[in-house]
N, C-alpha and C positions, 0 to 999 in steps of 0.2 A: 539204899539197891533201885536201880534204874528200872524204868518202868518201861516198858515192850509194849511191839506193837500186840505181842500175839499176848500180854496180859488185856487191854480193852478187849480182844474179841473172846477170851475166854471169859471173861463182868459181863455182854455184853449179848455172850450165843449165839456168838459168828463167826463169818472165818473169817481168817487175814482182811484178804481179800476185802471183802464190806466196808471193812472199816479203813482202808487203804484206799477205795472209797469216797465213802465219805471225808475224811479229808482231804482229801485230794479235790473236792465236790463236783464230783463225777458224776452226772448223773442216772442215775440204774441203780437205786434206795431207795423203797421207798419210804413217803414220810413215818410212819409206824417204826419203820426198824432204827430208819434215818433219827430217829428222836432217842430210840435204846442205845445209841453207836457214842454220840454225843455225852447223851449223862453219864454212858460207861467212861467219859474220858473226864469228865469235870471227875470224879468220882475220886478215881486214880491217876489222876495228876499228871496223865501221859502228855511227854515236847513230844509234837511232830520234826522228823528228823526236815529240817528244812532243806540239807542239800540233796541229800535224795529228794524227794520231795517237786527242787525244781529239774533236777534227770527225768520225772518224773511228767511230769505235765508243761517240761519244755519252757518255764518263766518262771524266773527273781523275782520279780516283782522289787527290784533293787535299780538307780539309774545313780549312774555316774556325775558328778561336775567338777568342771577342767575350772581354775580359776588360775588369774593369773597371779595374787598375790594377798593371800589368806589376812595379809595384816590392816589392808586401803576399807574404810567399812566403806566402801562404796561395796563393792565384794561383798562381804559379810550381809548386807543389807541383801545383795541378788541371792544367796543360799538363804536368809531367814525367810525370804518368800518361795525360792524351792520348797522349803523342809515343811512351811505349813501345809502348802500345796499337800505334797504326798500324806502328811498325816491324814491328812480327808481320803485318801485311796488309800491307805497300809501299801504304800508304799519305805522301802529302806535306803539315804539317801548312801554310798563310796565319795568322797571327800577331797581333789585332789589341788593342789602346788605344784605352777608350770614353773611359775617367776618368768609369762612370755619369752622363754627358753627352750629351741625346737628340742634340742636332743631332749630335757623332759617333760616336754611335749610331747612327744614320740611317744615314750618311758612311760606315762599317764597314760596316754587312751591304749598302748598293748594293755596294760594292768585291766583296768574295766572290761574288755574283753575280757582279757581271760576269767574277769569275774565275774564274768557271765550276765553282765549289765545288761536288761531287757532296753536300757534306751542313755543318750550323753545326750548332757547338756552342756558345750562347747563356747568358755565364755571368753572373750580377748580383748586387746586393742587392735587388733587387725587378724586376720586371717590368709596366711603365705597360700602358694598355692599347693605347692607340697604338702601343707594339713587341708587345704580343702582335699586335696584322692584320701586321700587317708580315711578322713572323715566320711567322701561321699562311697568308701570300699567299706568297712568296718559292718561288721556284721549283726549290728542293732540300730532302732531308730535313732538319730541324729535329732537337736535343737541349735541352734545359733545364739547368745544371747549374749546383746552390746556392736556383735560386727552384724555383715554382711553380707550372703553369698549372692554375688553380683549377678550371678550366674544363672542364677534361680534354680538351681538343683537341691540345696538346703536349707528348709527350715528360717526364720532365727528373727527374731524380739529383742529391740532396740526402739530410742530416738530416733528422730529427720536429720540427725547430730549439722547437716548441712543447714537445714533453717534457723535448726535453735540461734548457733553459730549468727547465720543473716539476719535474728531477731532481735538480739542483744548486741550487736553491730549496728544498725538502723538504728537503736534509741539510744548510743553511745556517740550514735553524729549525730542526733538531737540533742543533747547535751554540751552543740561546738567541739565533741574530739573527734581531727582530723589526722591528726599524728596523734598514734600510737603503735605500741609496740609489742605483738605476739610472743609470747611464753608457748611452746607448748610440748609432748608430751619425747619420750626419746627417740622414740619409733619415727624416725624420719618420714616414712613412707608408706606408714599404719594406716589404716583404712579410713580409724578416726579424727588422724591428724589431718592427711587431706580432707576431709568432708570439711572439717570444720574450718580453717586454713582457707579452704572454696563459695563457704559462709560467707567468711568475713570483705574477702577481694568483691563480689557479689549485691554488697551492700554497695562495698568506696566505689562501687562501679557505677552501682544506681543515683550513687547521687554524685556522678559525679568529684569524686575526687580520686589522684593519683593514690595506690598502694604503695609506700616503701617495702621492697620485700628484705631489705638487708637489715627488716626490724623484725626480722623472725629468726624465733632461736628456740632450743631446740633442751629441755631439761628429763632428769629421772622427775617422773611424776608424782609420786608419791612420798619425798623428800621436801618441806619447806628449806630443809638449807641449800640445800643446791641451787634453788634460786635466789636463795636471801644472798649467797654470794653472786651471783650472776647479776641481779639487781646493785648492788654497789658497787661492781665494777660498774654496769649500767649510768648509774648517780656520780658518780668522778670523769663523765666525763660529758661533764656538764648540757646534759639531755637537753633535748626538743622537745620530747614528749612532753603528751598531755595527758596517755593511762598507763596502762595494762593490762594487755588482754590473759588470763592465764588457764590452763586444761584443767587447771580445778583450786577445790578453796584451798586446796593445803597445798598449794600454790602459792594462789594468792595469800595463803598469811604471811608466810616466806619474804615476796615482794611488797608487803607490806610493812613488815619492822625495816627495810631495807632502806626504805626512804622515808618511816619517821626516823631510823638515825642517821639519814642523813641531815638533819632539819629540818627537812620537807613535812607540812602535815598531807594528810586522805584524804576527804578528796582536796580540799584548797589546792595545793600546789599538783598533786600527780590522783589520779583516781584509778583506783586497779578494780580487777573486775575475777568474778571464778568460774565455776563452773561444775553445778552437781547437788549444791545447795545443803554441804555436807549439816551434820547440825552445827557447830562452829560457826558457821557462818550468820548462825544469828548471831550467837552468845560474845565472839570479839566487838569491837571499840574502834571506828566503824564497824558496824557489819555491814557483809560485804553485799556486794550485786554481781546476782550471777543468775544462773538456768536448773531450773528442780527439773535433776531430769530421775523417775518417777523406781528405785533399780528396787524397793521390795516387789513391786509390781512386774517387773519384769519379770525379775526370779519365778513368780508364780503364774503368770502365766503361757512363757517358757515351760516349765512343770504339768500346767493340764496344757495344752499341745504335750506336749513327749506322753506324757501316757494316753492321749488318745490316740496315739500313732501308736502304742504297743498290745491296747486292746483290742485293735485292727478299728474304730471308730473312726480312723481321721486320715486320707490318706494322701490329700493334697497339700503337695509344697506350696506354704506361703508365706510374706513377712509379714507383717504385723507392728504398726509403731504405736510404742505406748506417746502420750499426749508430755509434753512438757509444756515448761511458765517461766515467763523474767521476772526474777524476784527485786527490784528497784529498791537498793538502803542504801545509807550513807556514805560507800565508799566510792558512792556515781557523786560525781559532781557535778557543775559546768567549768566549762572549760577555759582558763582562764588566758 
């Protein structure tokens, strides 16, 4: 038989209201009575009704996380960081996969709000004006992950994508690569795409080298196959480029295979660079030169920030930049 709150009250010889105050951490009960109620809860095995409790205290200790693609290891690491921090603060997570589709994002946001999440972390490749407005008007706290609100009205946690792409490009130019192909995600005007391309172009400009806009391509960032096919086509056109910048390490895998199947070698004939430092980048041969993006830290920092906002310990809007690092490995060599 299910134990009810009245059973606890009877066991502790107190009122139902007193048990409710103890369960909901309302500071109107003396310590001796509180200990007696807690002992009665333990003895009877009573499990408080989480829904009823949340309605009473207007708090669910639940966070929603919206991610573009649960199959992408980048986003799973973000969620892992969030989950570990939630465990410390006794929060729960509701995870929503949006596929970076506007309608799915709006539906996910509606569901998380309806579930009375105390806060939401929105992780994406871009932040449309429509989604920005919806998040700003949501009835809960919001923190962005991997993208920033350039109006500075929503807090965010991410790396400096422009600076990271700039740093990697400068390194490639130092290896002699003045002609590169750039393969970005298919969100052509997406926040991350724009920032990284800006960084690449700035590096070329600072080195006094003309950048060829016709060498910028857009492909599905989760599929090595799509980049493989694109690179096969590029290799068949008697390429004059010496390096391929890829949006992430999965793309770099596809590009490397296409180069090798065309009878060329990486990096002796064509270099390949990735982004994110996915664990496979260290294990394939040649190992992939890439940018380390601390995905776990992005999730952990965003969650800690959001919980502080939910607990009313922090209200100031801010953007936190997580450090990045360049990993120079064997896929980047001297240009011929």
